[in-house]
N, C-alpha and C positions, 0 to 999 in steps of 0.2 A: 513544223517549218514556218518561219516568219516571212511576212511579205517583204520584198525588196523595197528599198527606199524609193519614193516616187521620183520620176525623172524631172518633174517640175514641182516647185514648192507647193502648188495648189492641186497637183494631180493625186487622186486618192484611189486606192483599191477599195473593193466593197468591205473587206474585213477592217481595213484601217478606218473607213468612214464610220462603221458601226461602233468600233472601239472609241473613236473620237466622240461620237454622239453620246455614248454612255457617260463619258467624263465631262463633255462640254454642255450639251443640252440638258442631260440629266442633272449636272451640277447646278445649272441655272434654275431648273425646276425645283431642286432641293432648296436653293436660296430663296425662291419665291414662296415655298411652303413655310420656311422658317420665318421669313418676313422680318420687320423691324423689331418685333417683340420676341423673336426666337433666339436661339443660341447661335453665335458665330462659331464656337468651338465644335469641330466635327467629330473629334475622337470619342467623346463620351458625353452623356448627359450630366451636367455638373450642378444643376439646381437640385438641391436636396430637400428643400422645404419651401413653404410659401414665403417669398421675400418680404421683409419688413420695409426695406428701402429699395427704391428704384434707381437712385442716383447718389453721387457723392460730391460734396464740396469740401475740399481739404485745404485748410488754412495753415500752411507750413511756415513756422516761425524760425527762419534760418539763423543759426548762431547759438541756439540753446538758451531759452529763457530760464532765469533762476527760479526754481520751484520754491526756494526759501523766502523769496520776496514777493511771490504772487499767490501761491495756493497752499503752502505747507508751513503754517506758523510754528515757530519754535521759541517760546519764551525763555527756555534755558540758555539758548544762544545769546539772547540779549543780556541775560543776567551775568553770563560769563564772557562777555565781549572782551577780547584781548587775551584771554587765557589760552594756554596751549591745548591743541586737540589731543585728547587722550590716545595713547598708543594702541590701547585695546580696541578703540573704535576704528581707527584706520586699518589696523591689521597689516596684511601683506599687499595691500592694494597697489597696483601699478599707477604711477603718477606721470603726467606729461612732462616734457622737458622744460616747460615754462615755470613749474614750481617744484620739481623734484629735488633741486639743489638749494632750496631755501633753508636757512639756518633754523627757522621757526615756522610753525603752522598755527598762527593765532586765530582763534574763533572770531567770526564776524557776524554779529546779530543783525537782523534786518532793521533798517531805520524806519520801516513803514509799519503803520498800525493795521491790525487785522480785526475783522468783525464777522459775526455770523449773519447770514442773509436768507430770506425766504423761509417757508415752512420746513425746508430740509435742513436749515441751519448750516449751510455750507460756509466754510471759512474762506474769505477772500481779502486780498490786500486793498488798502485804501486807493491804490493807483488804478484799480479796476472797478470804478463805480457803475459803469454801464453793464459790465459782465455780472456784477452783483444783482442787477435788476432781473436777470434771467436765471438766477441761481437754481430755481426749481425745475428748469428745463434741462439742466446739465447733469451729465454723468462724469464726475471728476475722478481720474485715476491718479493716485499719489505714488503708486508702487511700480511704475514702469521701469524697466532696466534693459541694458544693452551691454555688449562686450566692447564695442568700438569706443575709443577714447579720444580720437581726433575727428575734426569736423567732416572732412571729405568721406572717409569710410563710414562714419556714423550716419550722415545724410543719405549716402548711397544705400546703406543697410535699411534705413527706414523706408526708403522709396522703392527698393527693388528686392529686399529680402537677402541681399548679399553685400558684404563689404567690398567685394571686387566688382569693378565695372563690367558691363556687358550683359547683365540680366535685364529682362523686361521690367518696366516700372509697374507699380500698383495699378495705375490708370490703364496701362496697356493690357494687363491681365484681365481687367474688368471689361475692356472693349472686346478682347478676344473671347471671353467667356459668355458675355451677355449681349454683345452686338450693340447696335445704335438704335435709338428711338427717333432719330432726326434724319430727314432726307437732304437738307441743304446746309448742315453744319457738321463739323467733325464730331465723333463720339467722345473725344478726349481733348480738352482745351486747356492751355496753360496761360496764366497771367502772372507776370513778375512786376512787383512794385518798381517804378522807375526811380533812378537817382539815388538808390540806397547803397551805402558802403557796406563793408563786412565781408564775410566769407564768400568766395566766388561760387556761382551756380553754373552747372554744366548741363548741356542738353541731354546727357545720358540719364539724368534724374527723371526725365519724362520720356526716355527712349523706349523703343519697341524691342531692343535686344535681338533675339533670334526669332521673334514673332514677325508676321508680315508687317510691312511698313504702314499699312493703313491703320494700325493700332497705336502708332506713336502719337505723343501729344503734339498738338499744333499750337505754337505760341501766338497769342494776339498781342501786338505791340501797341504802345500808346501814341506812336507817331502817325504820320500821314498814311503810310502803308501798314495797315493793321496786320496783314499777312504778307510776308515777302514773296515776290514774284507772282502775286495773284492778279495784278492789274494787267490789262492788255497793253502791248507796245503802242506807241504813238502811231496814229494812222489806221489802226485796226478798229472796225466797227463791231458792235455786238452781233449783228447779222453775219458778218464775215467770220467772226469767231465761231458762231454756231455751225456754219457750213464747213469750216475747217475741222471741227471736232467730229461732225457726222462722217466726213470723208475718212478721217483717221480711224474712227471706230469701225468703219466698213473694212478697211485694210486689216486692222487688228483682228477682226472676227475671222477673216480668211486665214490669217496666220494661226489663230487659235485652233481652227479645225486641222490645219496642217501639222502643227507642232505639239498639239495636245498639252499646252502649257497653261495651267490655271492662272498663272500670274498675269497673263495677257488680259483676261476678263477683269481681274482686279485693277489693272492699269486703266482700262476703259472706265470703270466705276470711279476711280480717283480723278480722272479727267472731268467726268460729269459733276463730281462733287466740287471740284475747283471752279467750274463754270457757275454752279449754283451759288457758291460762296461769294462770287463777285457782287451778288445782290444781297445775300443774307448777312454777310459780315459788316458792311457799312450800316445796315439797318439795326442789327443787334447791338453794335458798339456805339451808336448815337444816343447819348443820354439826354439830349435836348428836349425830348418829348416827355421825360419824367417830370411829374408835378413837383412843386416846391416842397411838398410834404416828404418826398423821398430824401431830399437833401437836409431837411430838418431832422430826419430820423438818422441818417448815416453820417451827418456832419458836413460842414462846408467844404472839407477836403474832397468830398465826392464829386464836386464840380470840376476838379482838376484831373484830366486824364492821366492815368498811370499811377495815381496814389493808391494805397491799400484800400481806402474807402471807395474810390471809384471802381476799383476792381471787384469789391464786394457787391456793388450794385450790378456790375456787368455779370458777375457769377450768377446772381439771381435771374437776370434776363436770359442767360444761356440755359439755365436749368428749366425755365419756363418753356423754352423752345425745344426741349427734349435732349439736350446734351447730357450724356450719361455721367461723365466725370469731369469736374472742373477743379484744377489744382492752382492755388494761389501760393506764391512764394514772396515772403517779406523778410529782407535781410536786416541786420543791425543788432541782433541780440547777443553778440559775443562780447560780454562785458568783463574783460580781464582787468580793467581799470575804470574809474569813474562810474561805478555801477549805479549808485543812487540817482545821478542825473541821467544816465543812459536808460535806466528802466522807466523813469518818468516820461522821457521823450518817446520811447517805443510804445508805451501804454497809451500815450496821447494819440499816436498815429493809428493804433489798432483796436483799442478797447471799444469805442463807440460803434465803429463799423462792424466789428465781429458780433456784438450783441444785436445791432440793428438787423443784420442778415438773418439771425435766428428769429427775431420778432417778425420781420417782413415775411419770411417763409411761412410762419405760423398764421399770420393774418391772411395769407393767400391760400391757406389750406394745403400747403406743400411740405410742411415740416415733418409730418408723419411718415412720408415716404422719401425724405431727403436726409441722408446721413451727413452731418457737419462735424468735421474733425479739426481740433486746434491743438498745436503743439510743435515742439522742435525735435532735435536729434538726440539729446541727452540733457542732463541736469548740470548744476553748478555746485562747487564745493562749499562746505560750511566754514572752511578756513579761508583766510585772506591770501590772495596772490599779491605780492608786492607790499608796499607800505600801508599800514592800517591806521586810520584815524576815525574819529566818530563820524565825520562828515563824508569821508571818501575812502573807498577801497575797491578791490576787484575780486572776482571769484574765478577759479580754474574750472576745467572740464570735470564732470562727474558722471560716469556711466552707471553707478550702482543704484541710483534711484532718481526719477524725475516725474514731473506731473504733466498731464494732458487733460483736455476735456472733449466730450462728444455731446451732440444734441440731435434730437429727431431720429428718424430712421429706425425706430424700434429699440433705442437704448433705454436703459433703466434710469429714467430721469429722476432728479432730486436725490441722487446718491453720491457718496464719496467712498471710493473703494481703495483699500490698502492703507498700510501704516508704515511710517519710518521712525527711527529712533529719535532721541531728543536733539540730535544734531542734523537731522535729515541727511544722514550719511549711509545708513544701512536699512534695508527693509526688515520689518519685524512682524511677529504675529500679534494677535489680540492681547496677549499677556506681556508683550514687549520683548520676547525672546527673538534673537536674530534668526532669519530664515535661510540665509546663504543660498538663494535660488540659483538655478542653472537652466540654460536652454535645453538641456538634455532630458529634463523631466519637468512635469508641470507641478508647481508649488502653489497651492491655494494661498491667496493673499499677495502674490507677486505676479507681475504681468510682463513677460518678455516681449520684445518687439514682434517675434513670430506669433505670440498669443494675441497681440493686438491685431495683426494682419488676419489671423484666422477668424477672430471675432467680427471684424469689419466685413469679411467675405460672408460669414454666416448671416449677418444682418441683411446682406444682399441676396440671401437664399442660396449661396454657393458653398459647396463642400470644398474646403481648401485642399483636401487631399486628392480630390478627383479632378480638379481643374489643372491639367498637366499639358505639357507639350514635349514631344520626343525630339531631342536634339543631340547629335553626336552619340547616338546609341543609348541615351539615358532619358528618362522622363523627368523633366524639371517642373517645379511649381514655385509660387511666390514664397511659400514658407519653408522651402528646402525640404528637409526631412524632419522638421520640428513643428511646433505650434499646436496649441489647444484652444478651443473656444472657452472663454471665461463666462460661465452662465450668469454670474452676478452682474455682469455689464449689460445683459439683455433684459429688456422689459417684458 
């Protein structure tokens, strides 16, 4: 027989009190035992090994950088510039509506020179002179692939493991699985370069999906209000705010005992975090205390709030203070036309700061346990979209192969993994034979998006198959029902 509902919201029977204590006080005790370094996920232990990385800084290049012009040199394309793409190379590939009805598919060789760098001999484009400086710290993947052919589903897939909106983002999964190392800042922070055109970015890319709201990414803006609605209303003093929060917490705790709703305790914690952020956010986002050497390293753009360079400095500062996951978004890589000029402009905005971030983390002894990721949502075609000239052309979307790099956090530094054919159109094996990879099975030499996600989680010490959340009767995970750790990417 169950106890009747209390006549008053705060009136409790003995049985109801003991039941509430087991969930409320017991839950608080468990949270204290787990601590900042424990797991936030309650369903299972998800750490499967000693983590190589404690945190992630993900430099997402929205719009899809051209692998052919940055990381994957193809002399044959330059030699056959203007010739038709061989039919046997293209096969039955689905094309976007932007180039599917072209009368011709002329090959477009890169206008940029490539050279090998470092002891690893990594091939990099002339537009990446600063990245070339850190070549031996990089693990370059040339054989990443995806199914998504348009920007919105491809970016959503890369960030959430699904082409459909509504799933938790990578940063949210990590916050859920590993918890936070910071008391006065969110565990997951998002920085978007200001004033960039290109494909739109949506909050769902850093959303918590069906996870608790405390795991969603918190955007830090470049304007006066770094976090929306964080500042107190006019006329409210710090002391008055403190008294108000204490009174609200007391009421909430009464309600928590009465209603046995764990969300109430979470809400109290979020209120306290917001109060702490009123001090911590202005401090961490103020770059005026950085020495001149910082701006010499990252570039003068780092002095201007909201630029990619300034956000890279801010990412390092956030990582220093224990933020678990920092996501940078930089738009403008969608070069359907004017690719030569567009690539140069984007590289000028991102190359120095990306390399500087890796060097800065290394100098501070943080690179070994910080995983840095650089890349977009898919690649670009070997053929030209639109009119082709020697000086100007564009490239369409290409999901069959694209390039990314990683640094720090236990990656296999100084390596380049995977090969593509002479056109950077298909992934091939060491002998040049097409691999025709699929997400449904692991193909050595090819790296599906889910394989990337599984490997990143492995570097964080997390088993991607065990970090799950039960929703609508099914256990979900970042990698869906796919994904394999790629051992060659792990140092």
